[in-house]
PABAKE-864605 format. One record per residue (C-alpha): x, y, z; residue in three letters. Coordinates in steps of 0.05 Angstrom, whole numbers, padded with zeros to 5 digits, always signed. Each point is the difference from the previous one (the first is absolute). Layout:
BEGIN
XYZALA/...
***
This chain:
BEGIN
+01433+00284+01107MET/+00005+00034-00069ILE/-00002-00046-00060THR/+00043+00012-00062ASP/-00062+00023-00038GLU/-00016+00052+00052GLU/+00070+00027+00001SER/+00003+00014-00074ILE/-00014+00073-00013GLU/-00019+00033-00064GLU/+00057+00039-00031PRO/-00008+00075+00004ILE/-00003+00035-00066ASP/+00031+00069+00012LEU/-00022+00025-00068GLU/-00072-00013+00013LYS/-00032+00041+00055ASN/-00069-00027+00018ASP/-00009+00052+00055GLU/-00055+00048-00018LYS/+00019+00073+00000GLU/-00033+00036+00056ILE/-00033+00062-00025THR/-00023+00048+00053PRO/-00074+00015+00002GLU/-00018+00069-00023PRO/-00004+00046+00059LYS/-00067+00029-00020TYR/-00054-00045-00029ASN/-00071+00020-00017GLU/-00042-00004+00063VAL/-00043-00062-00004GLU/-00064+00019+00033ILE/-00070+00011-00028VAL/-00043+00051+00036ILE/-00072-00025+00004ASP/-00038+00066+00004THR/-00065-00036+00018ASP/+00032-00021+00067ILE/+00017+00072+00015TYR/-00068+00026-00022SER/-00037-00051+00043ASN/+00044+00011+00060TYR/-00002+00076-00001PHE/-00075+00002-00015ASN/-00019-00049+00055ASN/+00048+00020+00056GLU/-00036+00040+00054HIS/+00057+00028+00042ASN/+00003+00067-00036ASP/+00060+00027+00039GLU/+00043-00060-00016THR/-00021+00001-00073ILE/+00016+00075-00004GLU/+00070-00014+00028ASN/+00011-00056-00050VAL/-00022+00043-00058ILE/+00047+00056+00023GLU/+00058-00050+00004LEU/-00014-00028-00069ILE/-00007+00071-00026GLU/+00069+00015+00029ARG/+00027-00062-00036ALA/-00034+00022-00064ALA/+00042+00063-00007LYS/+00042-00012-00061SER/+00064+00028-00028VAL/+00000+00013-00075SER/+00065-00005-00040PRO/+00002+00076+00000SER/-00001+00000+00076GLY/-00072+00022+00009GLU/-00032-00028+00063VAL/-00075-00011-00001LYS/-00055-00052-00006ILE/-00012-00005-00075PRO/-00071-00005-00025LYS/-00020-00069-00024ASP/-00009+00025-00072LYS/+00070+00031+00000ASN/+00036-00058+00034LEU/+00040-00026-00059ASN/+00021+00069-00024SER/+00021+00019+00071PHE/+00053-00054+00001PHE/+00021+00007-00073THR/+00070+00029-00007TYR/+00058+00015-00045SER/+00070-00022+00018ASN/+00017+00073+00015ASP/-00056+00006+00050GLU/+00019-00064+00035LEU/+00073+00020+00000LEU/-00020+00066+00032GLY/-00039-00037+00054LEU/+00059-00046+00011PHE/+00048+00058+00007GLN/-00046+00037+00049LYS/-00005-00062+00043ASN/+00073-00019-00007ASN/+00029+00069+00015ASP/-00023+00005+00071ASN/-00033-00068+00013SER/-00061+00038+00025GLN/-00037+00015-00064GLY/-00076-00003-00006GLU/-00001-00071-00024LEU/+00041-00026+00058ILE/-00042+00038+00051MET/-00067-00019-00029VAL/+00017-00073-00010VAL/+00029-00006+00070ALA/-00067+00018+00031ASP/-00043-00048-00041LYS/+00017-00067+00033PRO/-00016+00027+00069PHE/-00067+00029-00023ALA/-00019-00066-00033LEU/+00021-00041+00061GLN/-00040+00045+00047GLN/-00061-00006-00046ALA/+00008-00076-00001ALA/+00003-00001+00076ASP/-00068+00036+00004LEU/-00035-00044-00052ILE/-00035-00064+00020GLU/+00000-00032-00068ASP/+00053-00053-00012GLU/+00008+00012-00075GLN/+00005+00075+00006ILE/+00050-00008+00057ASP/+00042-00046-00044LYS/-00003+00047-00060ASP/+00021+00061+00040LEU/+00056-00035+00037ASN/+00025-00031-00065TYR/+00002+00068-00034LEU/+00035+00030+00060ALA/+00052-00055-00001ASP/+00013+00010-00074GLU/+00009+00075+00011LEU/+00050-00013+00056PHE/+00042-00038-00051LYS/+00008+00061-00044ILE/+00057+00039+00030GLU/+00004+00062-00043PHE/+00048+00032+00050TYR/+00052-00055-00014GLN/-00004+00001-00076ILE/+00057+00036-00035SER/-00008-00031-00069ASP/-00050+00029-00049PHE/-00018-00068-00031ALA/-00015-00029+00068GLU/-00040+00063+00018PHE/-00041-00008-00064SER/-00017-00072+00018THR/-00016+00020+00071ALA/-00045+00056-00024TYR/-00037-00049-00045GLU/-00013-00045+00060LYS/-00022+00061+00041TYR/-00050+00018-00055VAL/-00026-00071-00002ASP/-00011+00000+00076ILE/-00028+00071-00001GLN/-00052-00017-00053LYS/-00025-00056+00045LYS/-00004+00047+00059ILE/-00037+00050-00043LEU/-00049-00054-00023LYS/-00017-00011+00074ILE/-00005+00074+00012TYR/-00046+00012-00060TYR/-00045-00057+00025THR/-00009+00030+00069ILE/+00008+00074-00016GLU/-00073+00019-00002TYR/-00027-00047+00054MET/
***
């Protein structure tokens, strides 16, 4: 049985809206992962299955291929890393147009291959942290769908995320490059 006190409801103030506005999360956030190069150095220096290690290095090298804002595809040297990804709005707009015109530009094709290479490398590695790192980076790359972006502002944000992920992949590559 409901008492009189329980049945009394607070009046609703239509002028006051206590509901919080729901703001969508940004689609592309900075990738929150720290690459511990010591783990990679130790693993690749101590692992004895040379054929497996060679395959992993080849897969990481494949993932390390980068696309500059001018559309150049290569693995940048460590000392040129920041300048490789530096761009003007015109360069980035050109890259956007190349990729948007036929949905098969260099950026789309190169980025599409990376998650698979990283996942294959992770499958071959017997280190839990390296496995987590590579799979995380692969998952983050899958989220960037350059082929579906038709807005330049969204493309710019997606490219920034790509660069952030790519720098982490390159950090891994530079660590194991000469092993």
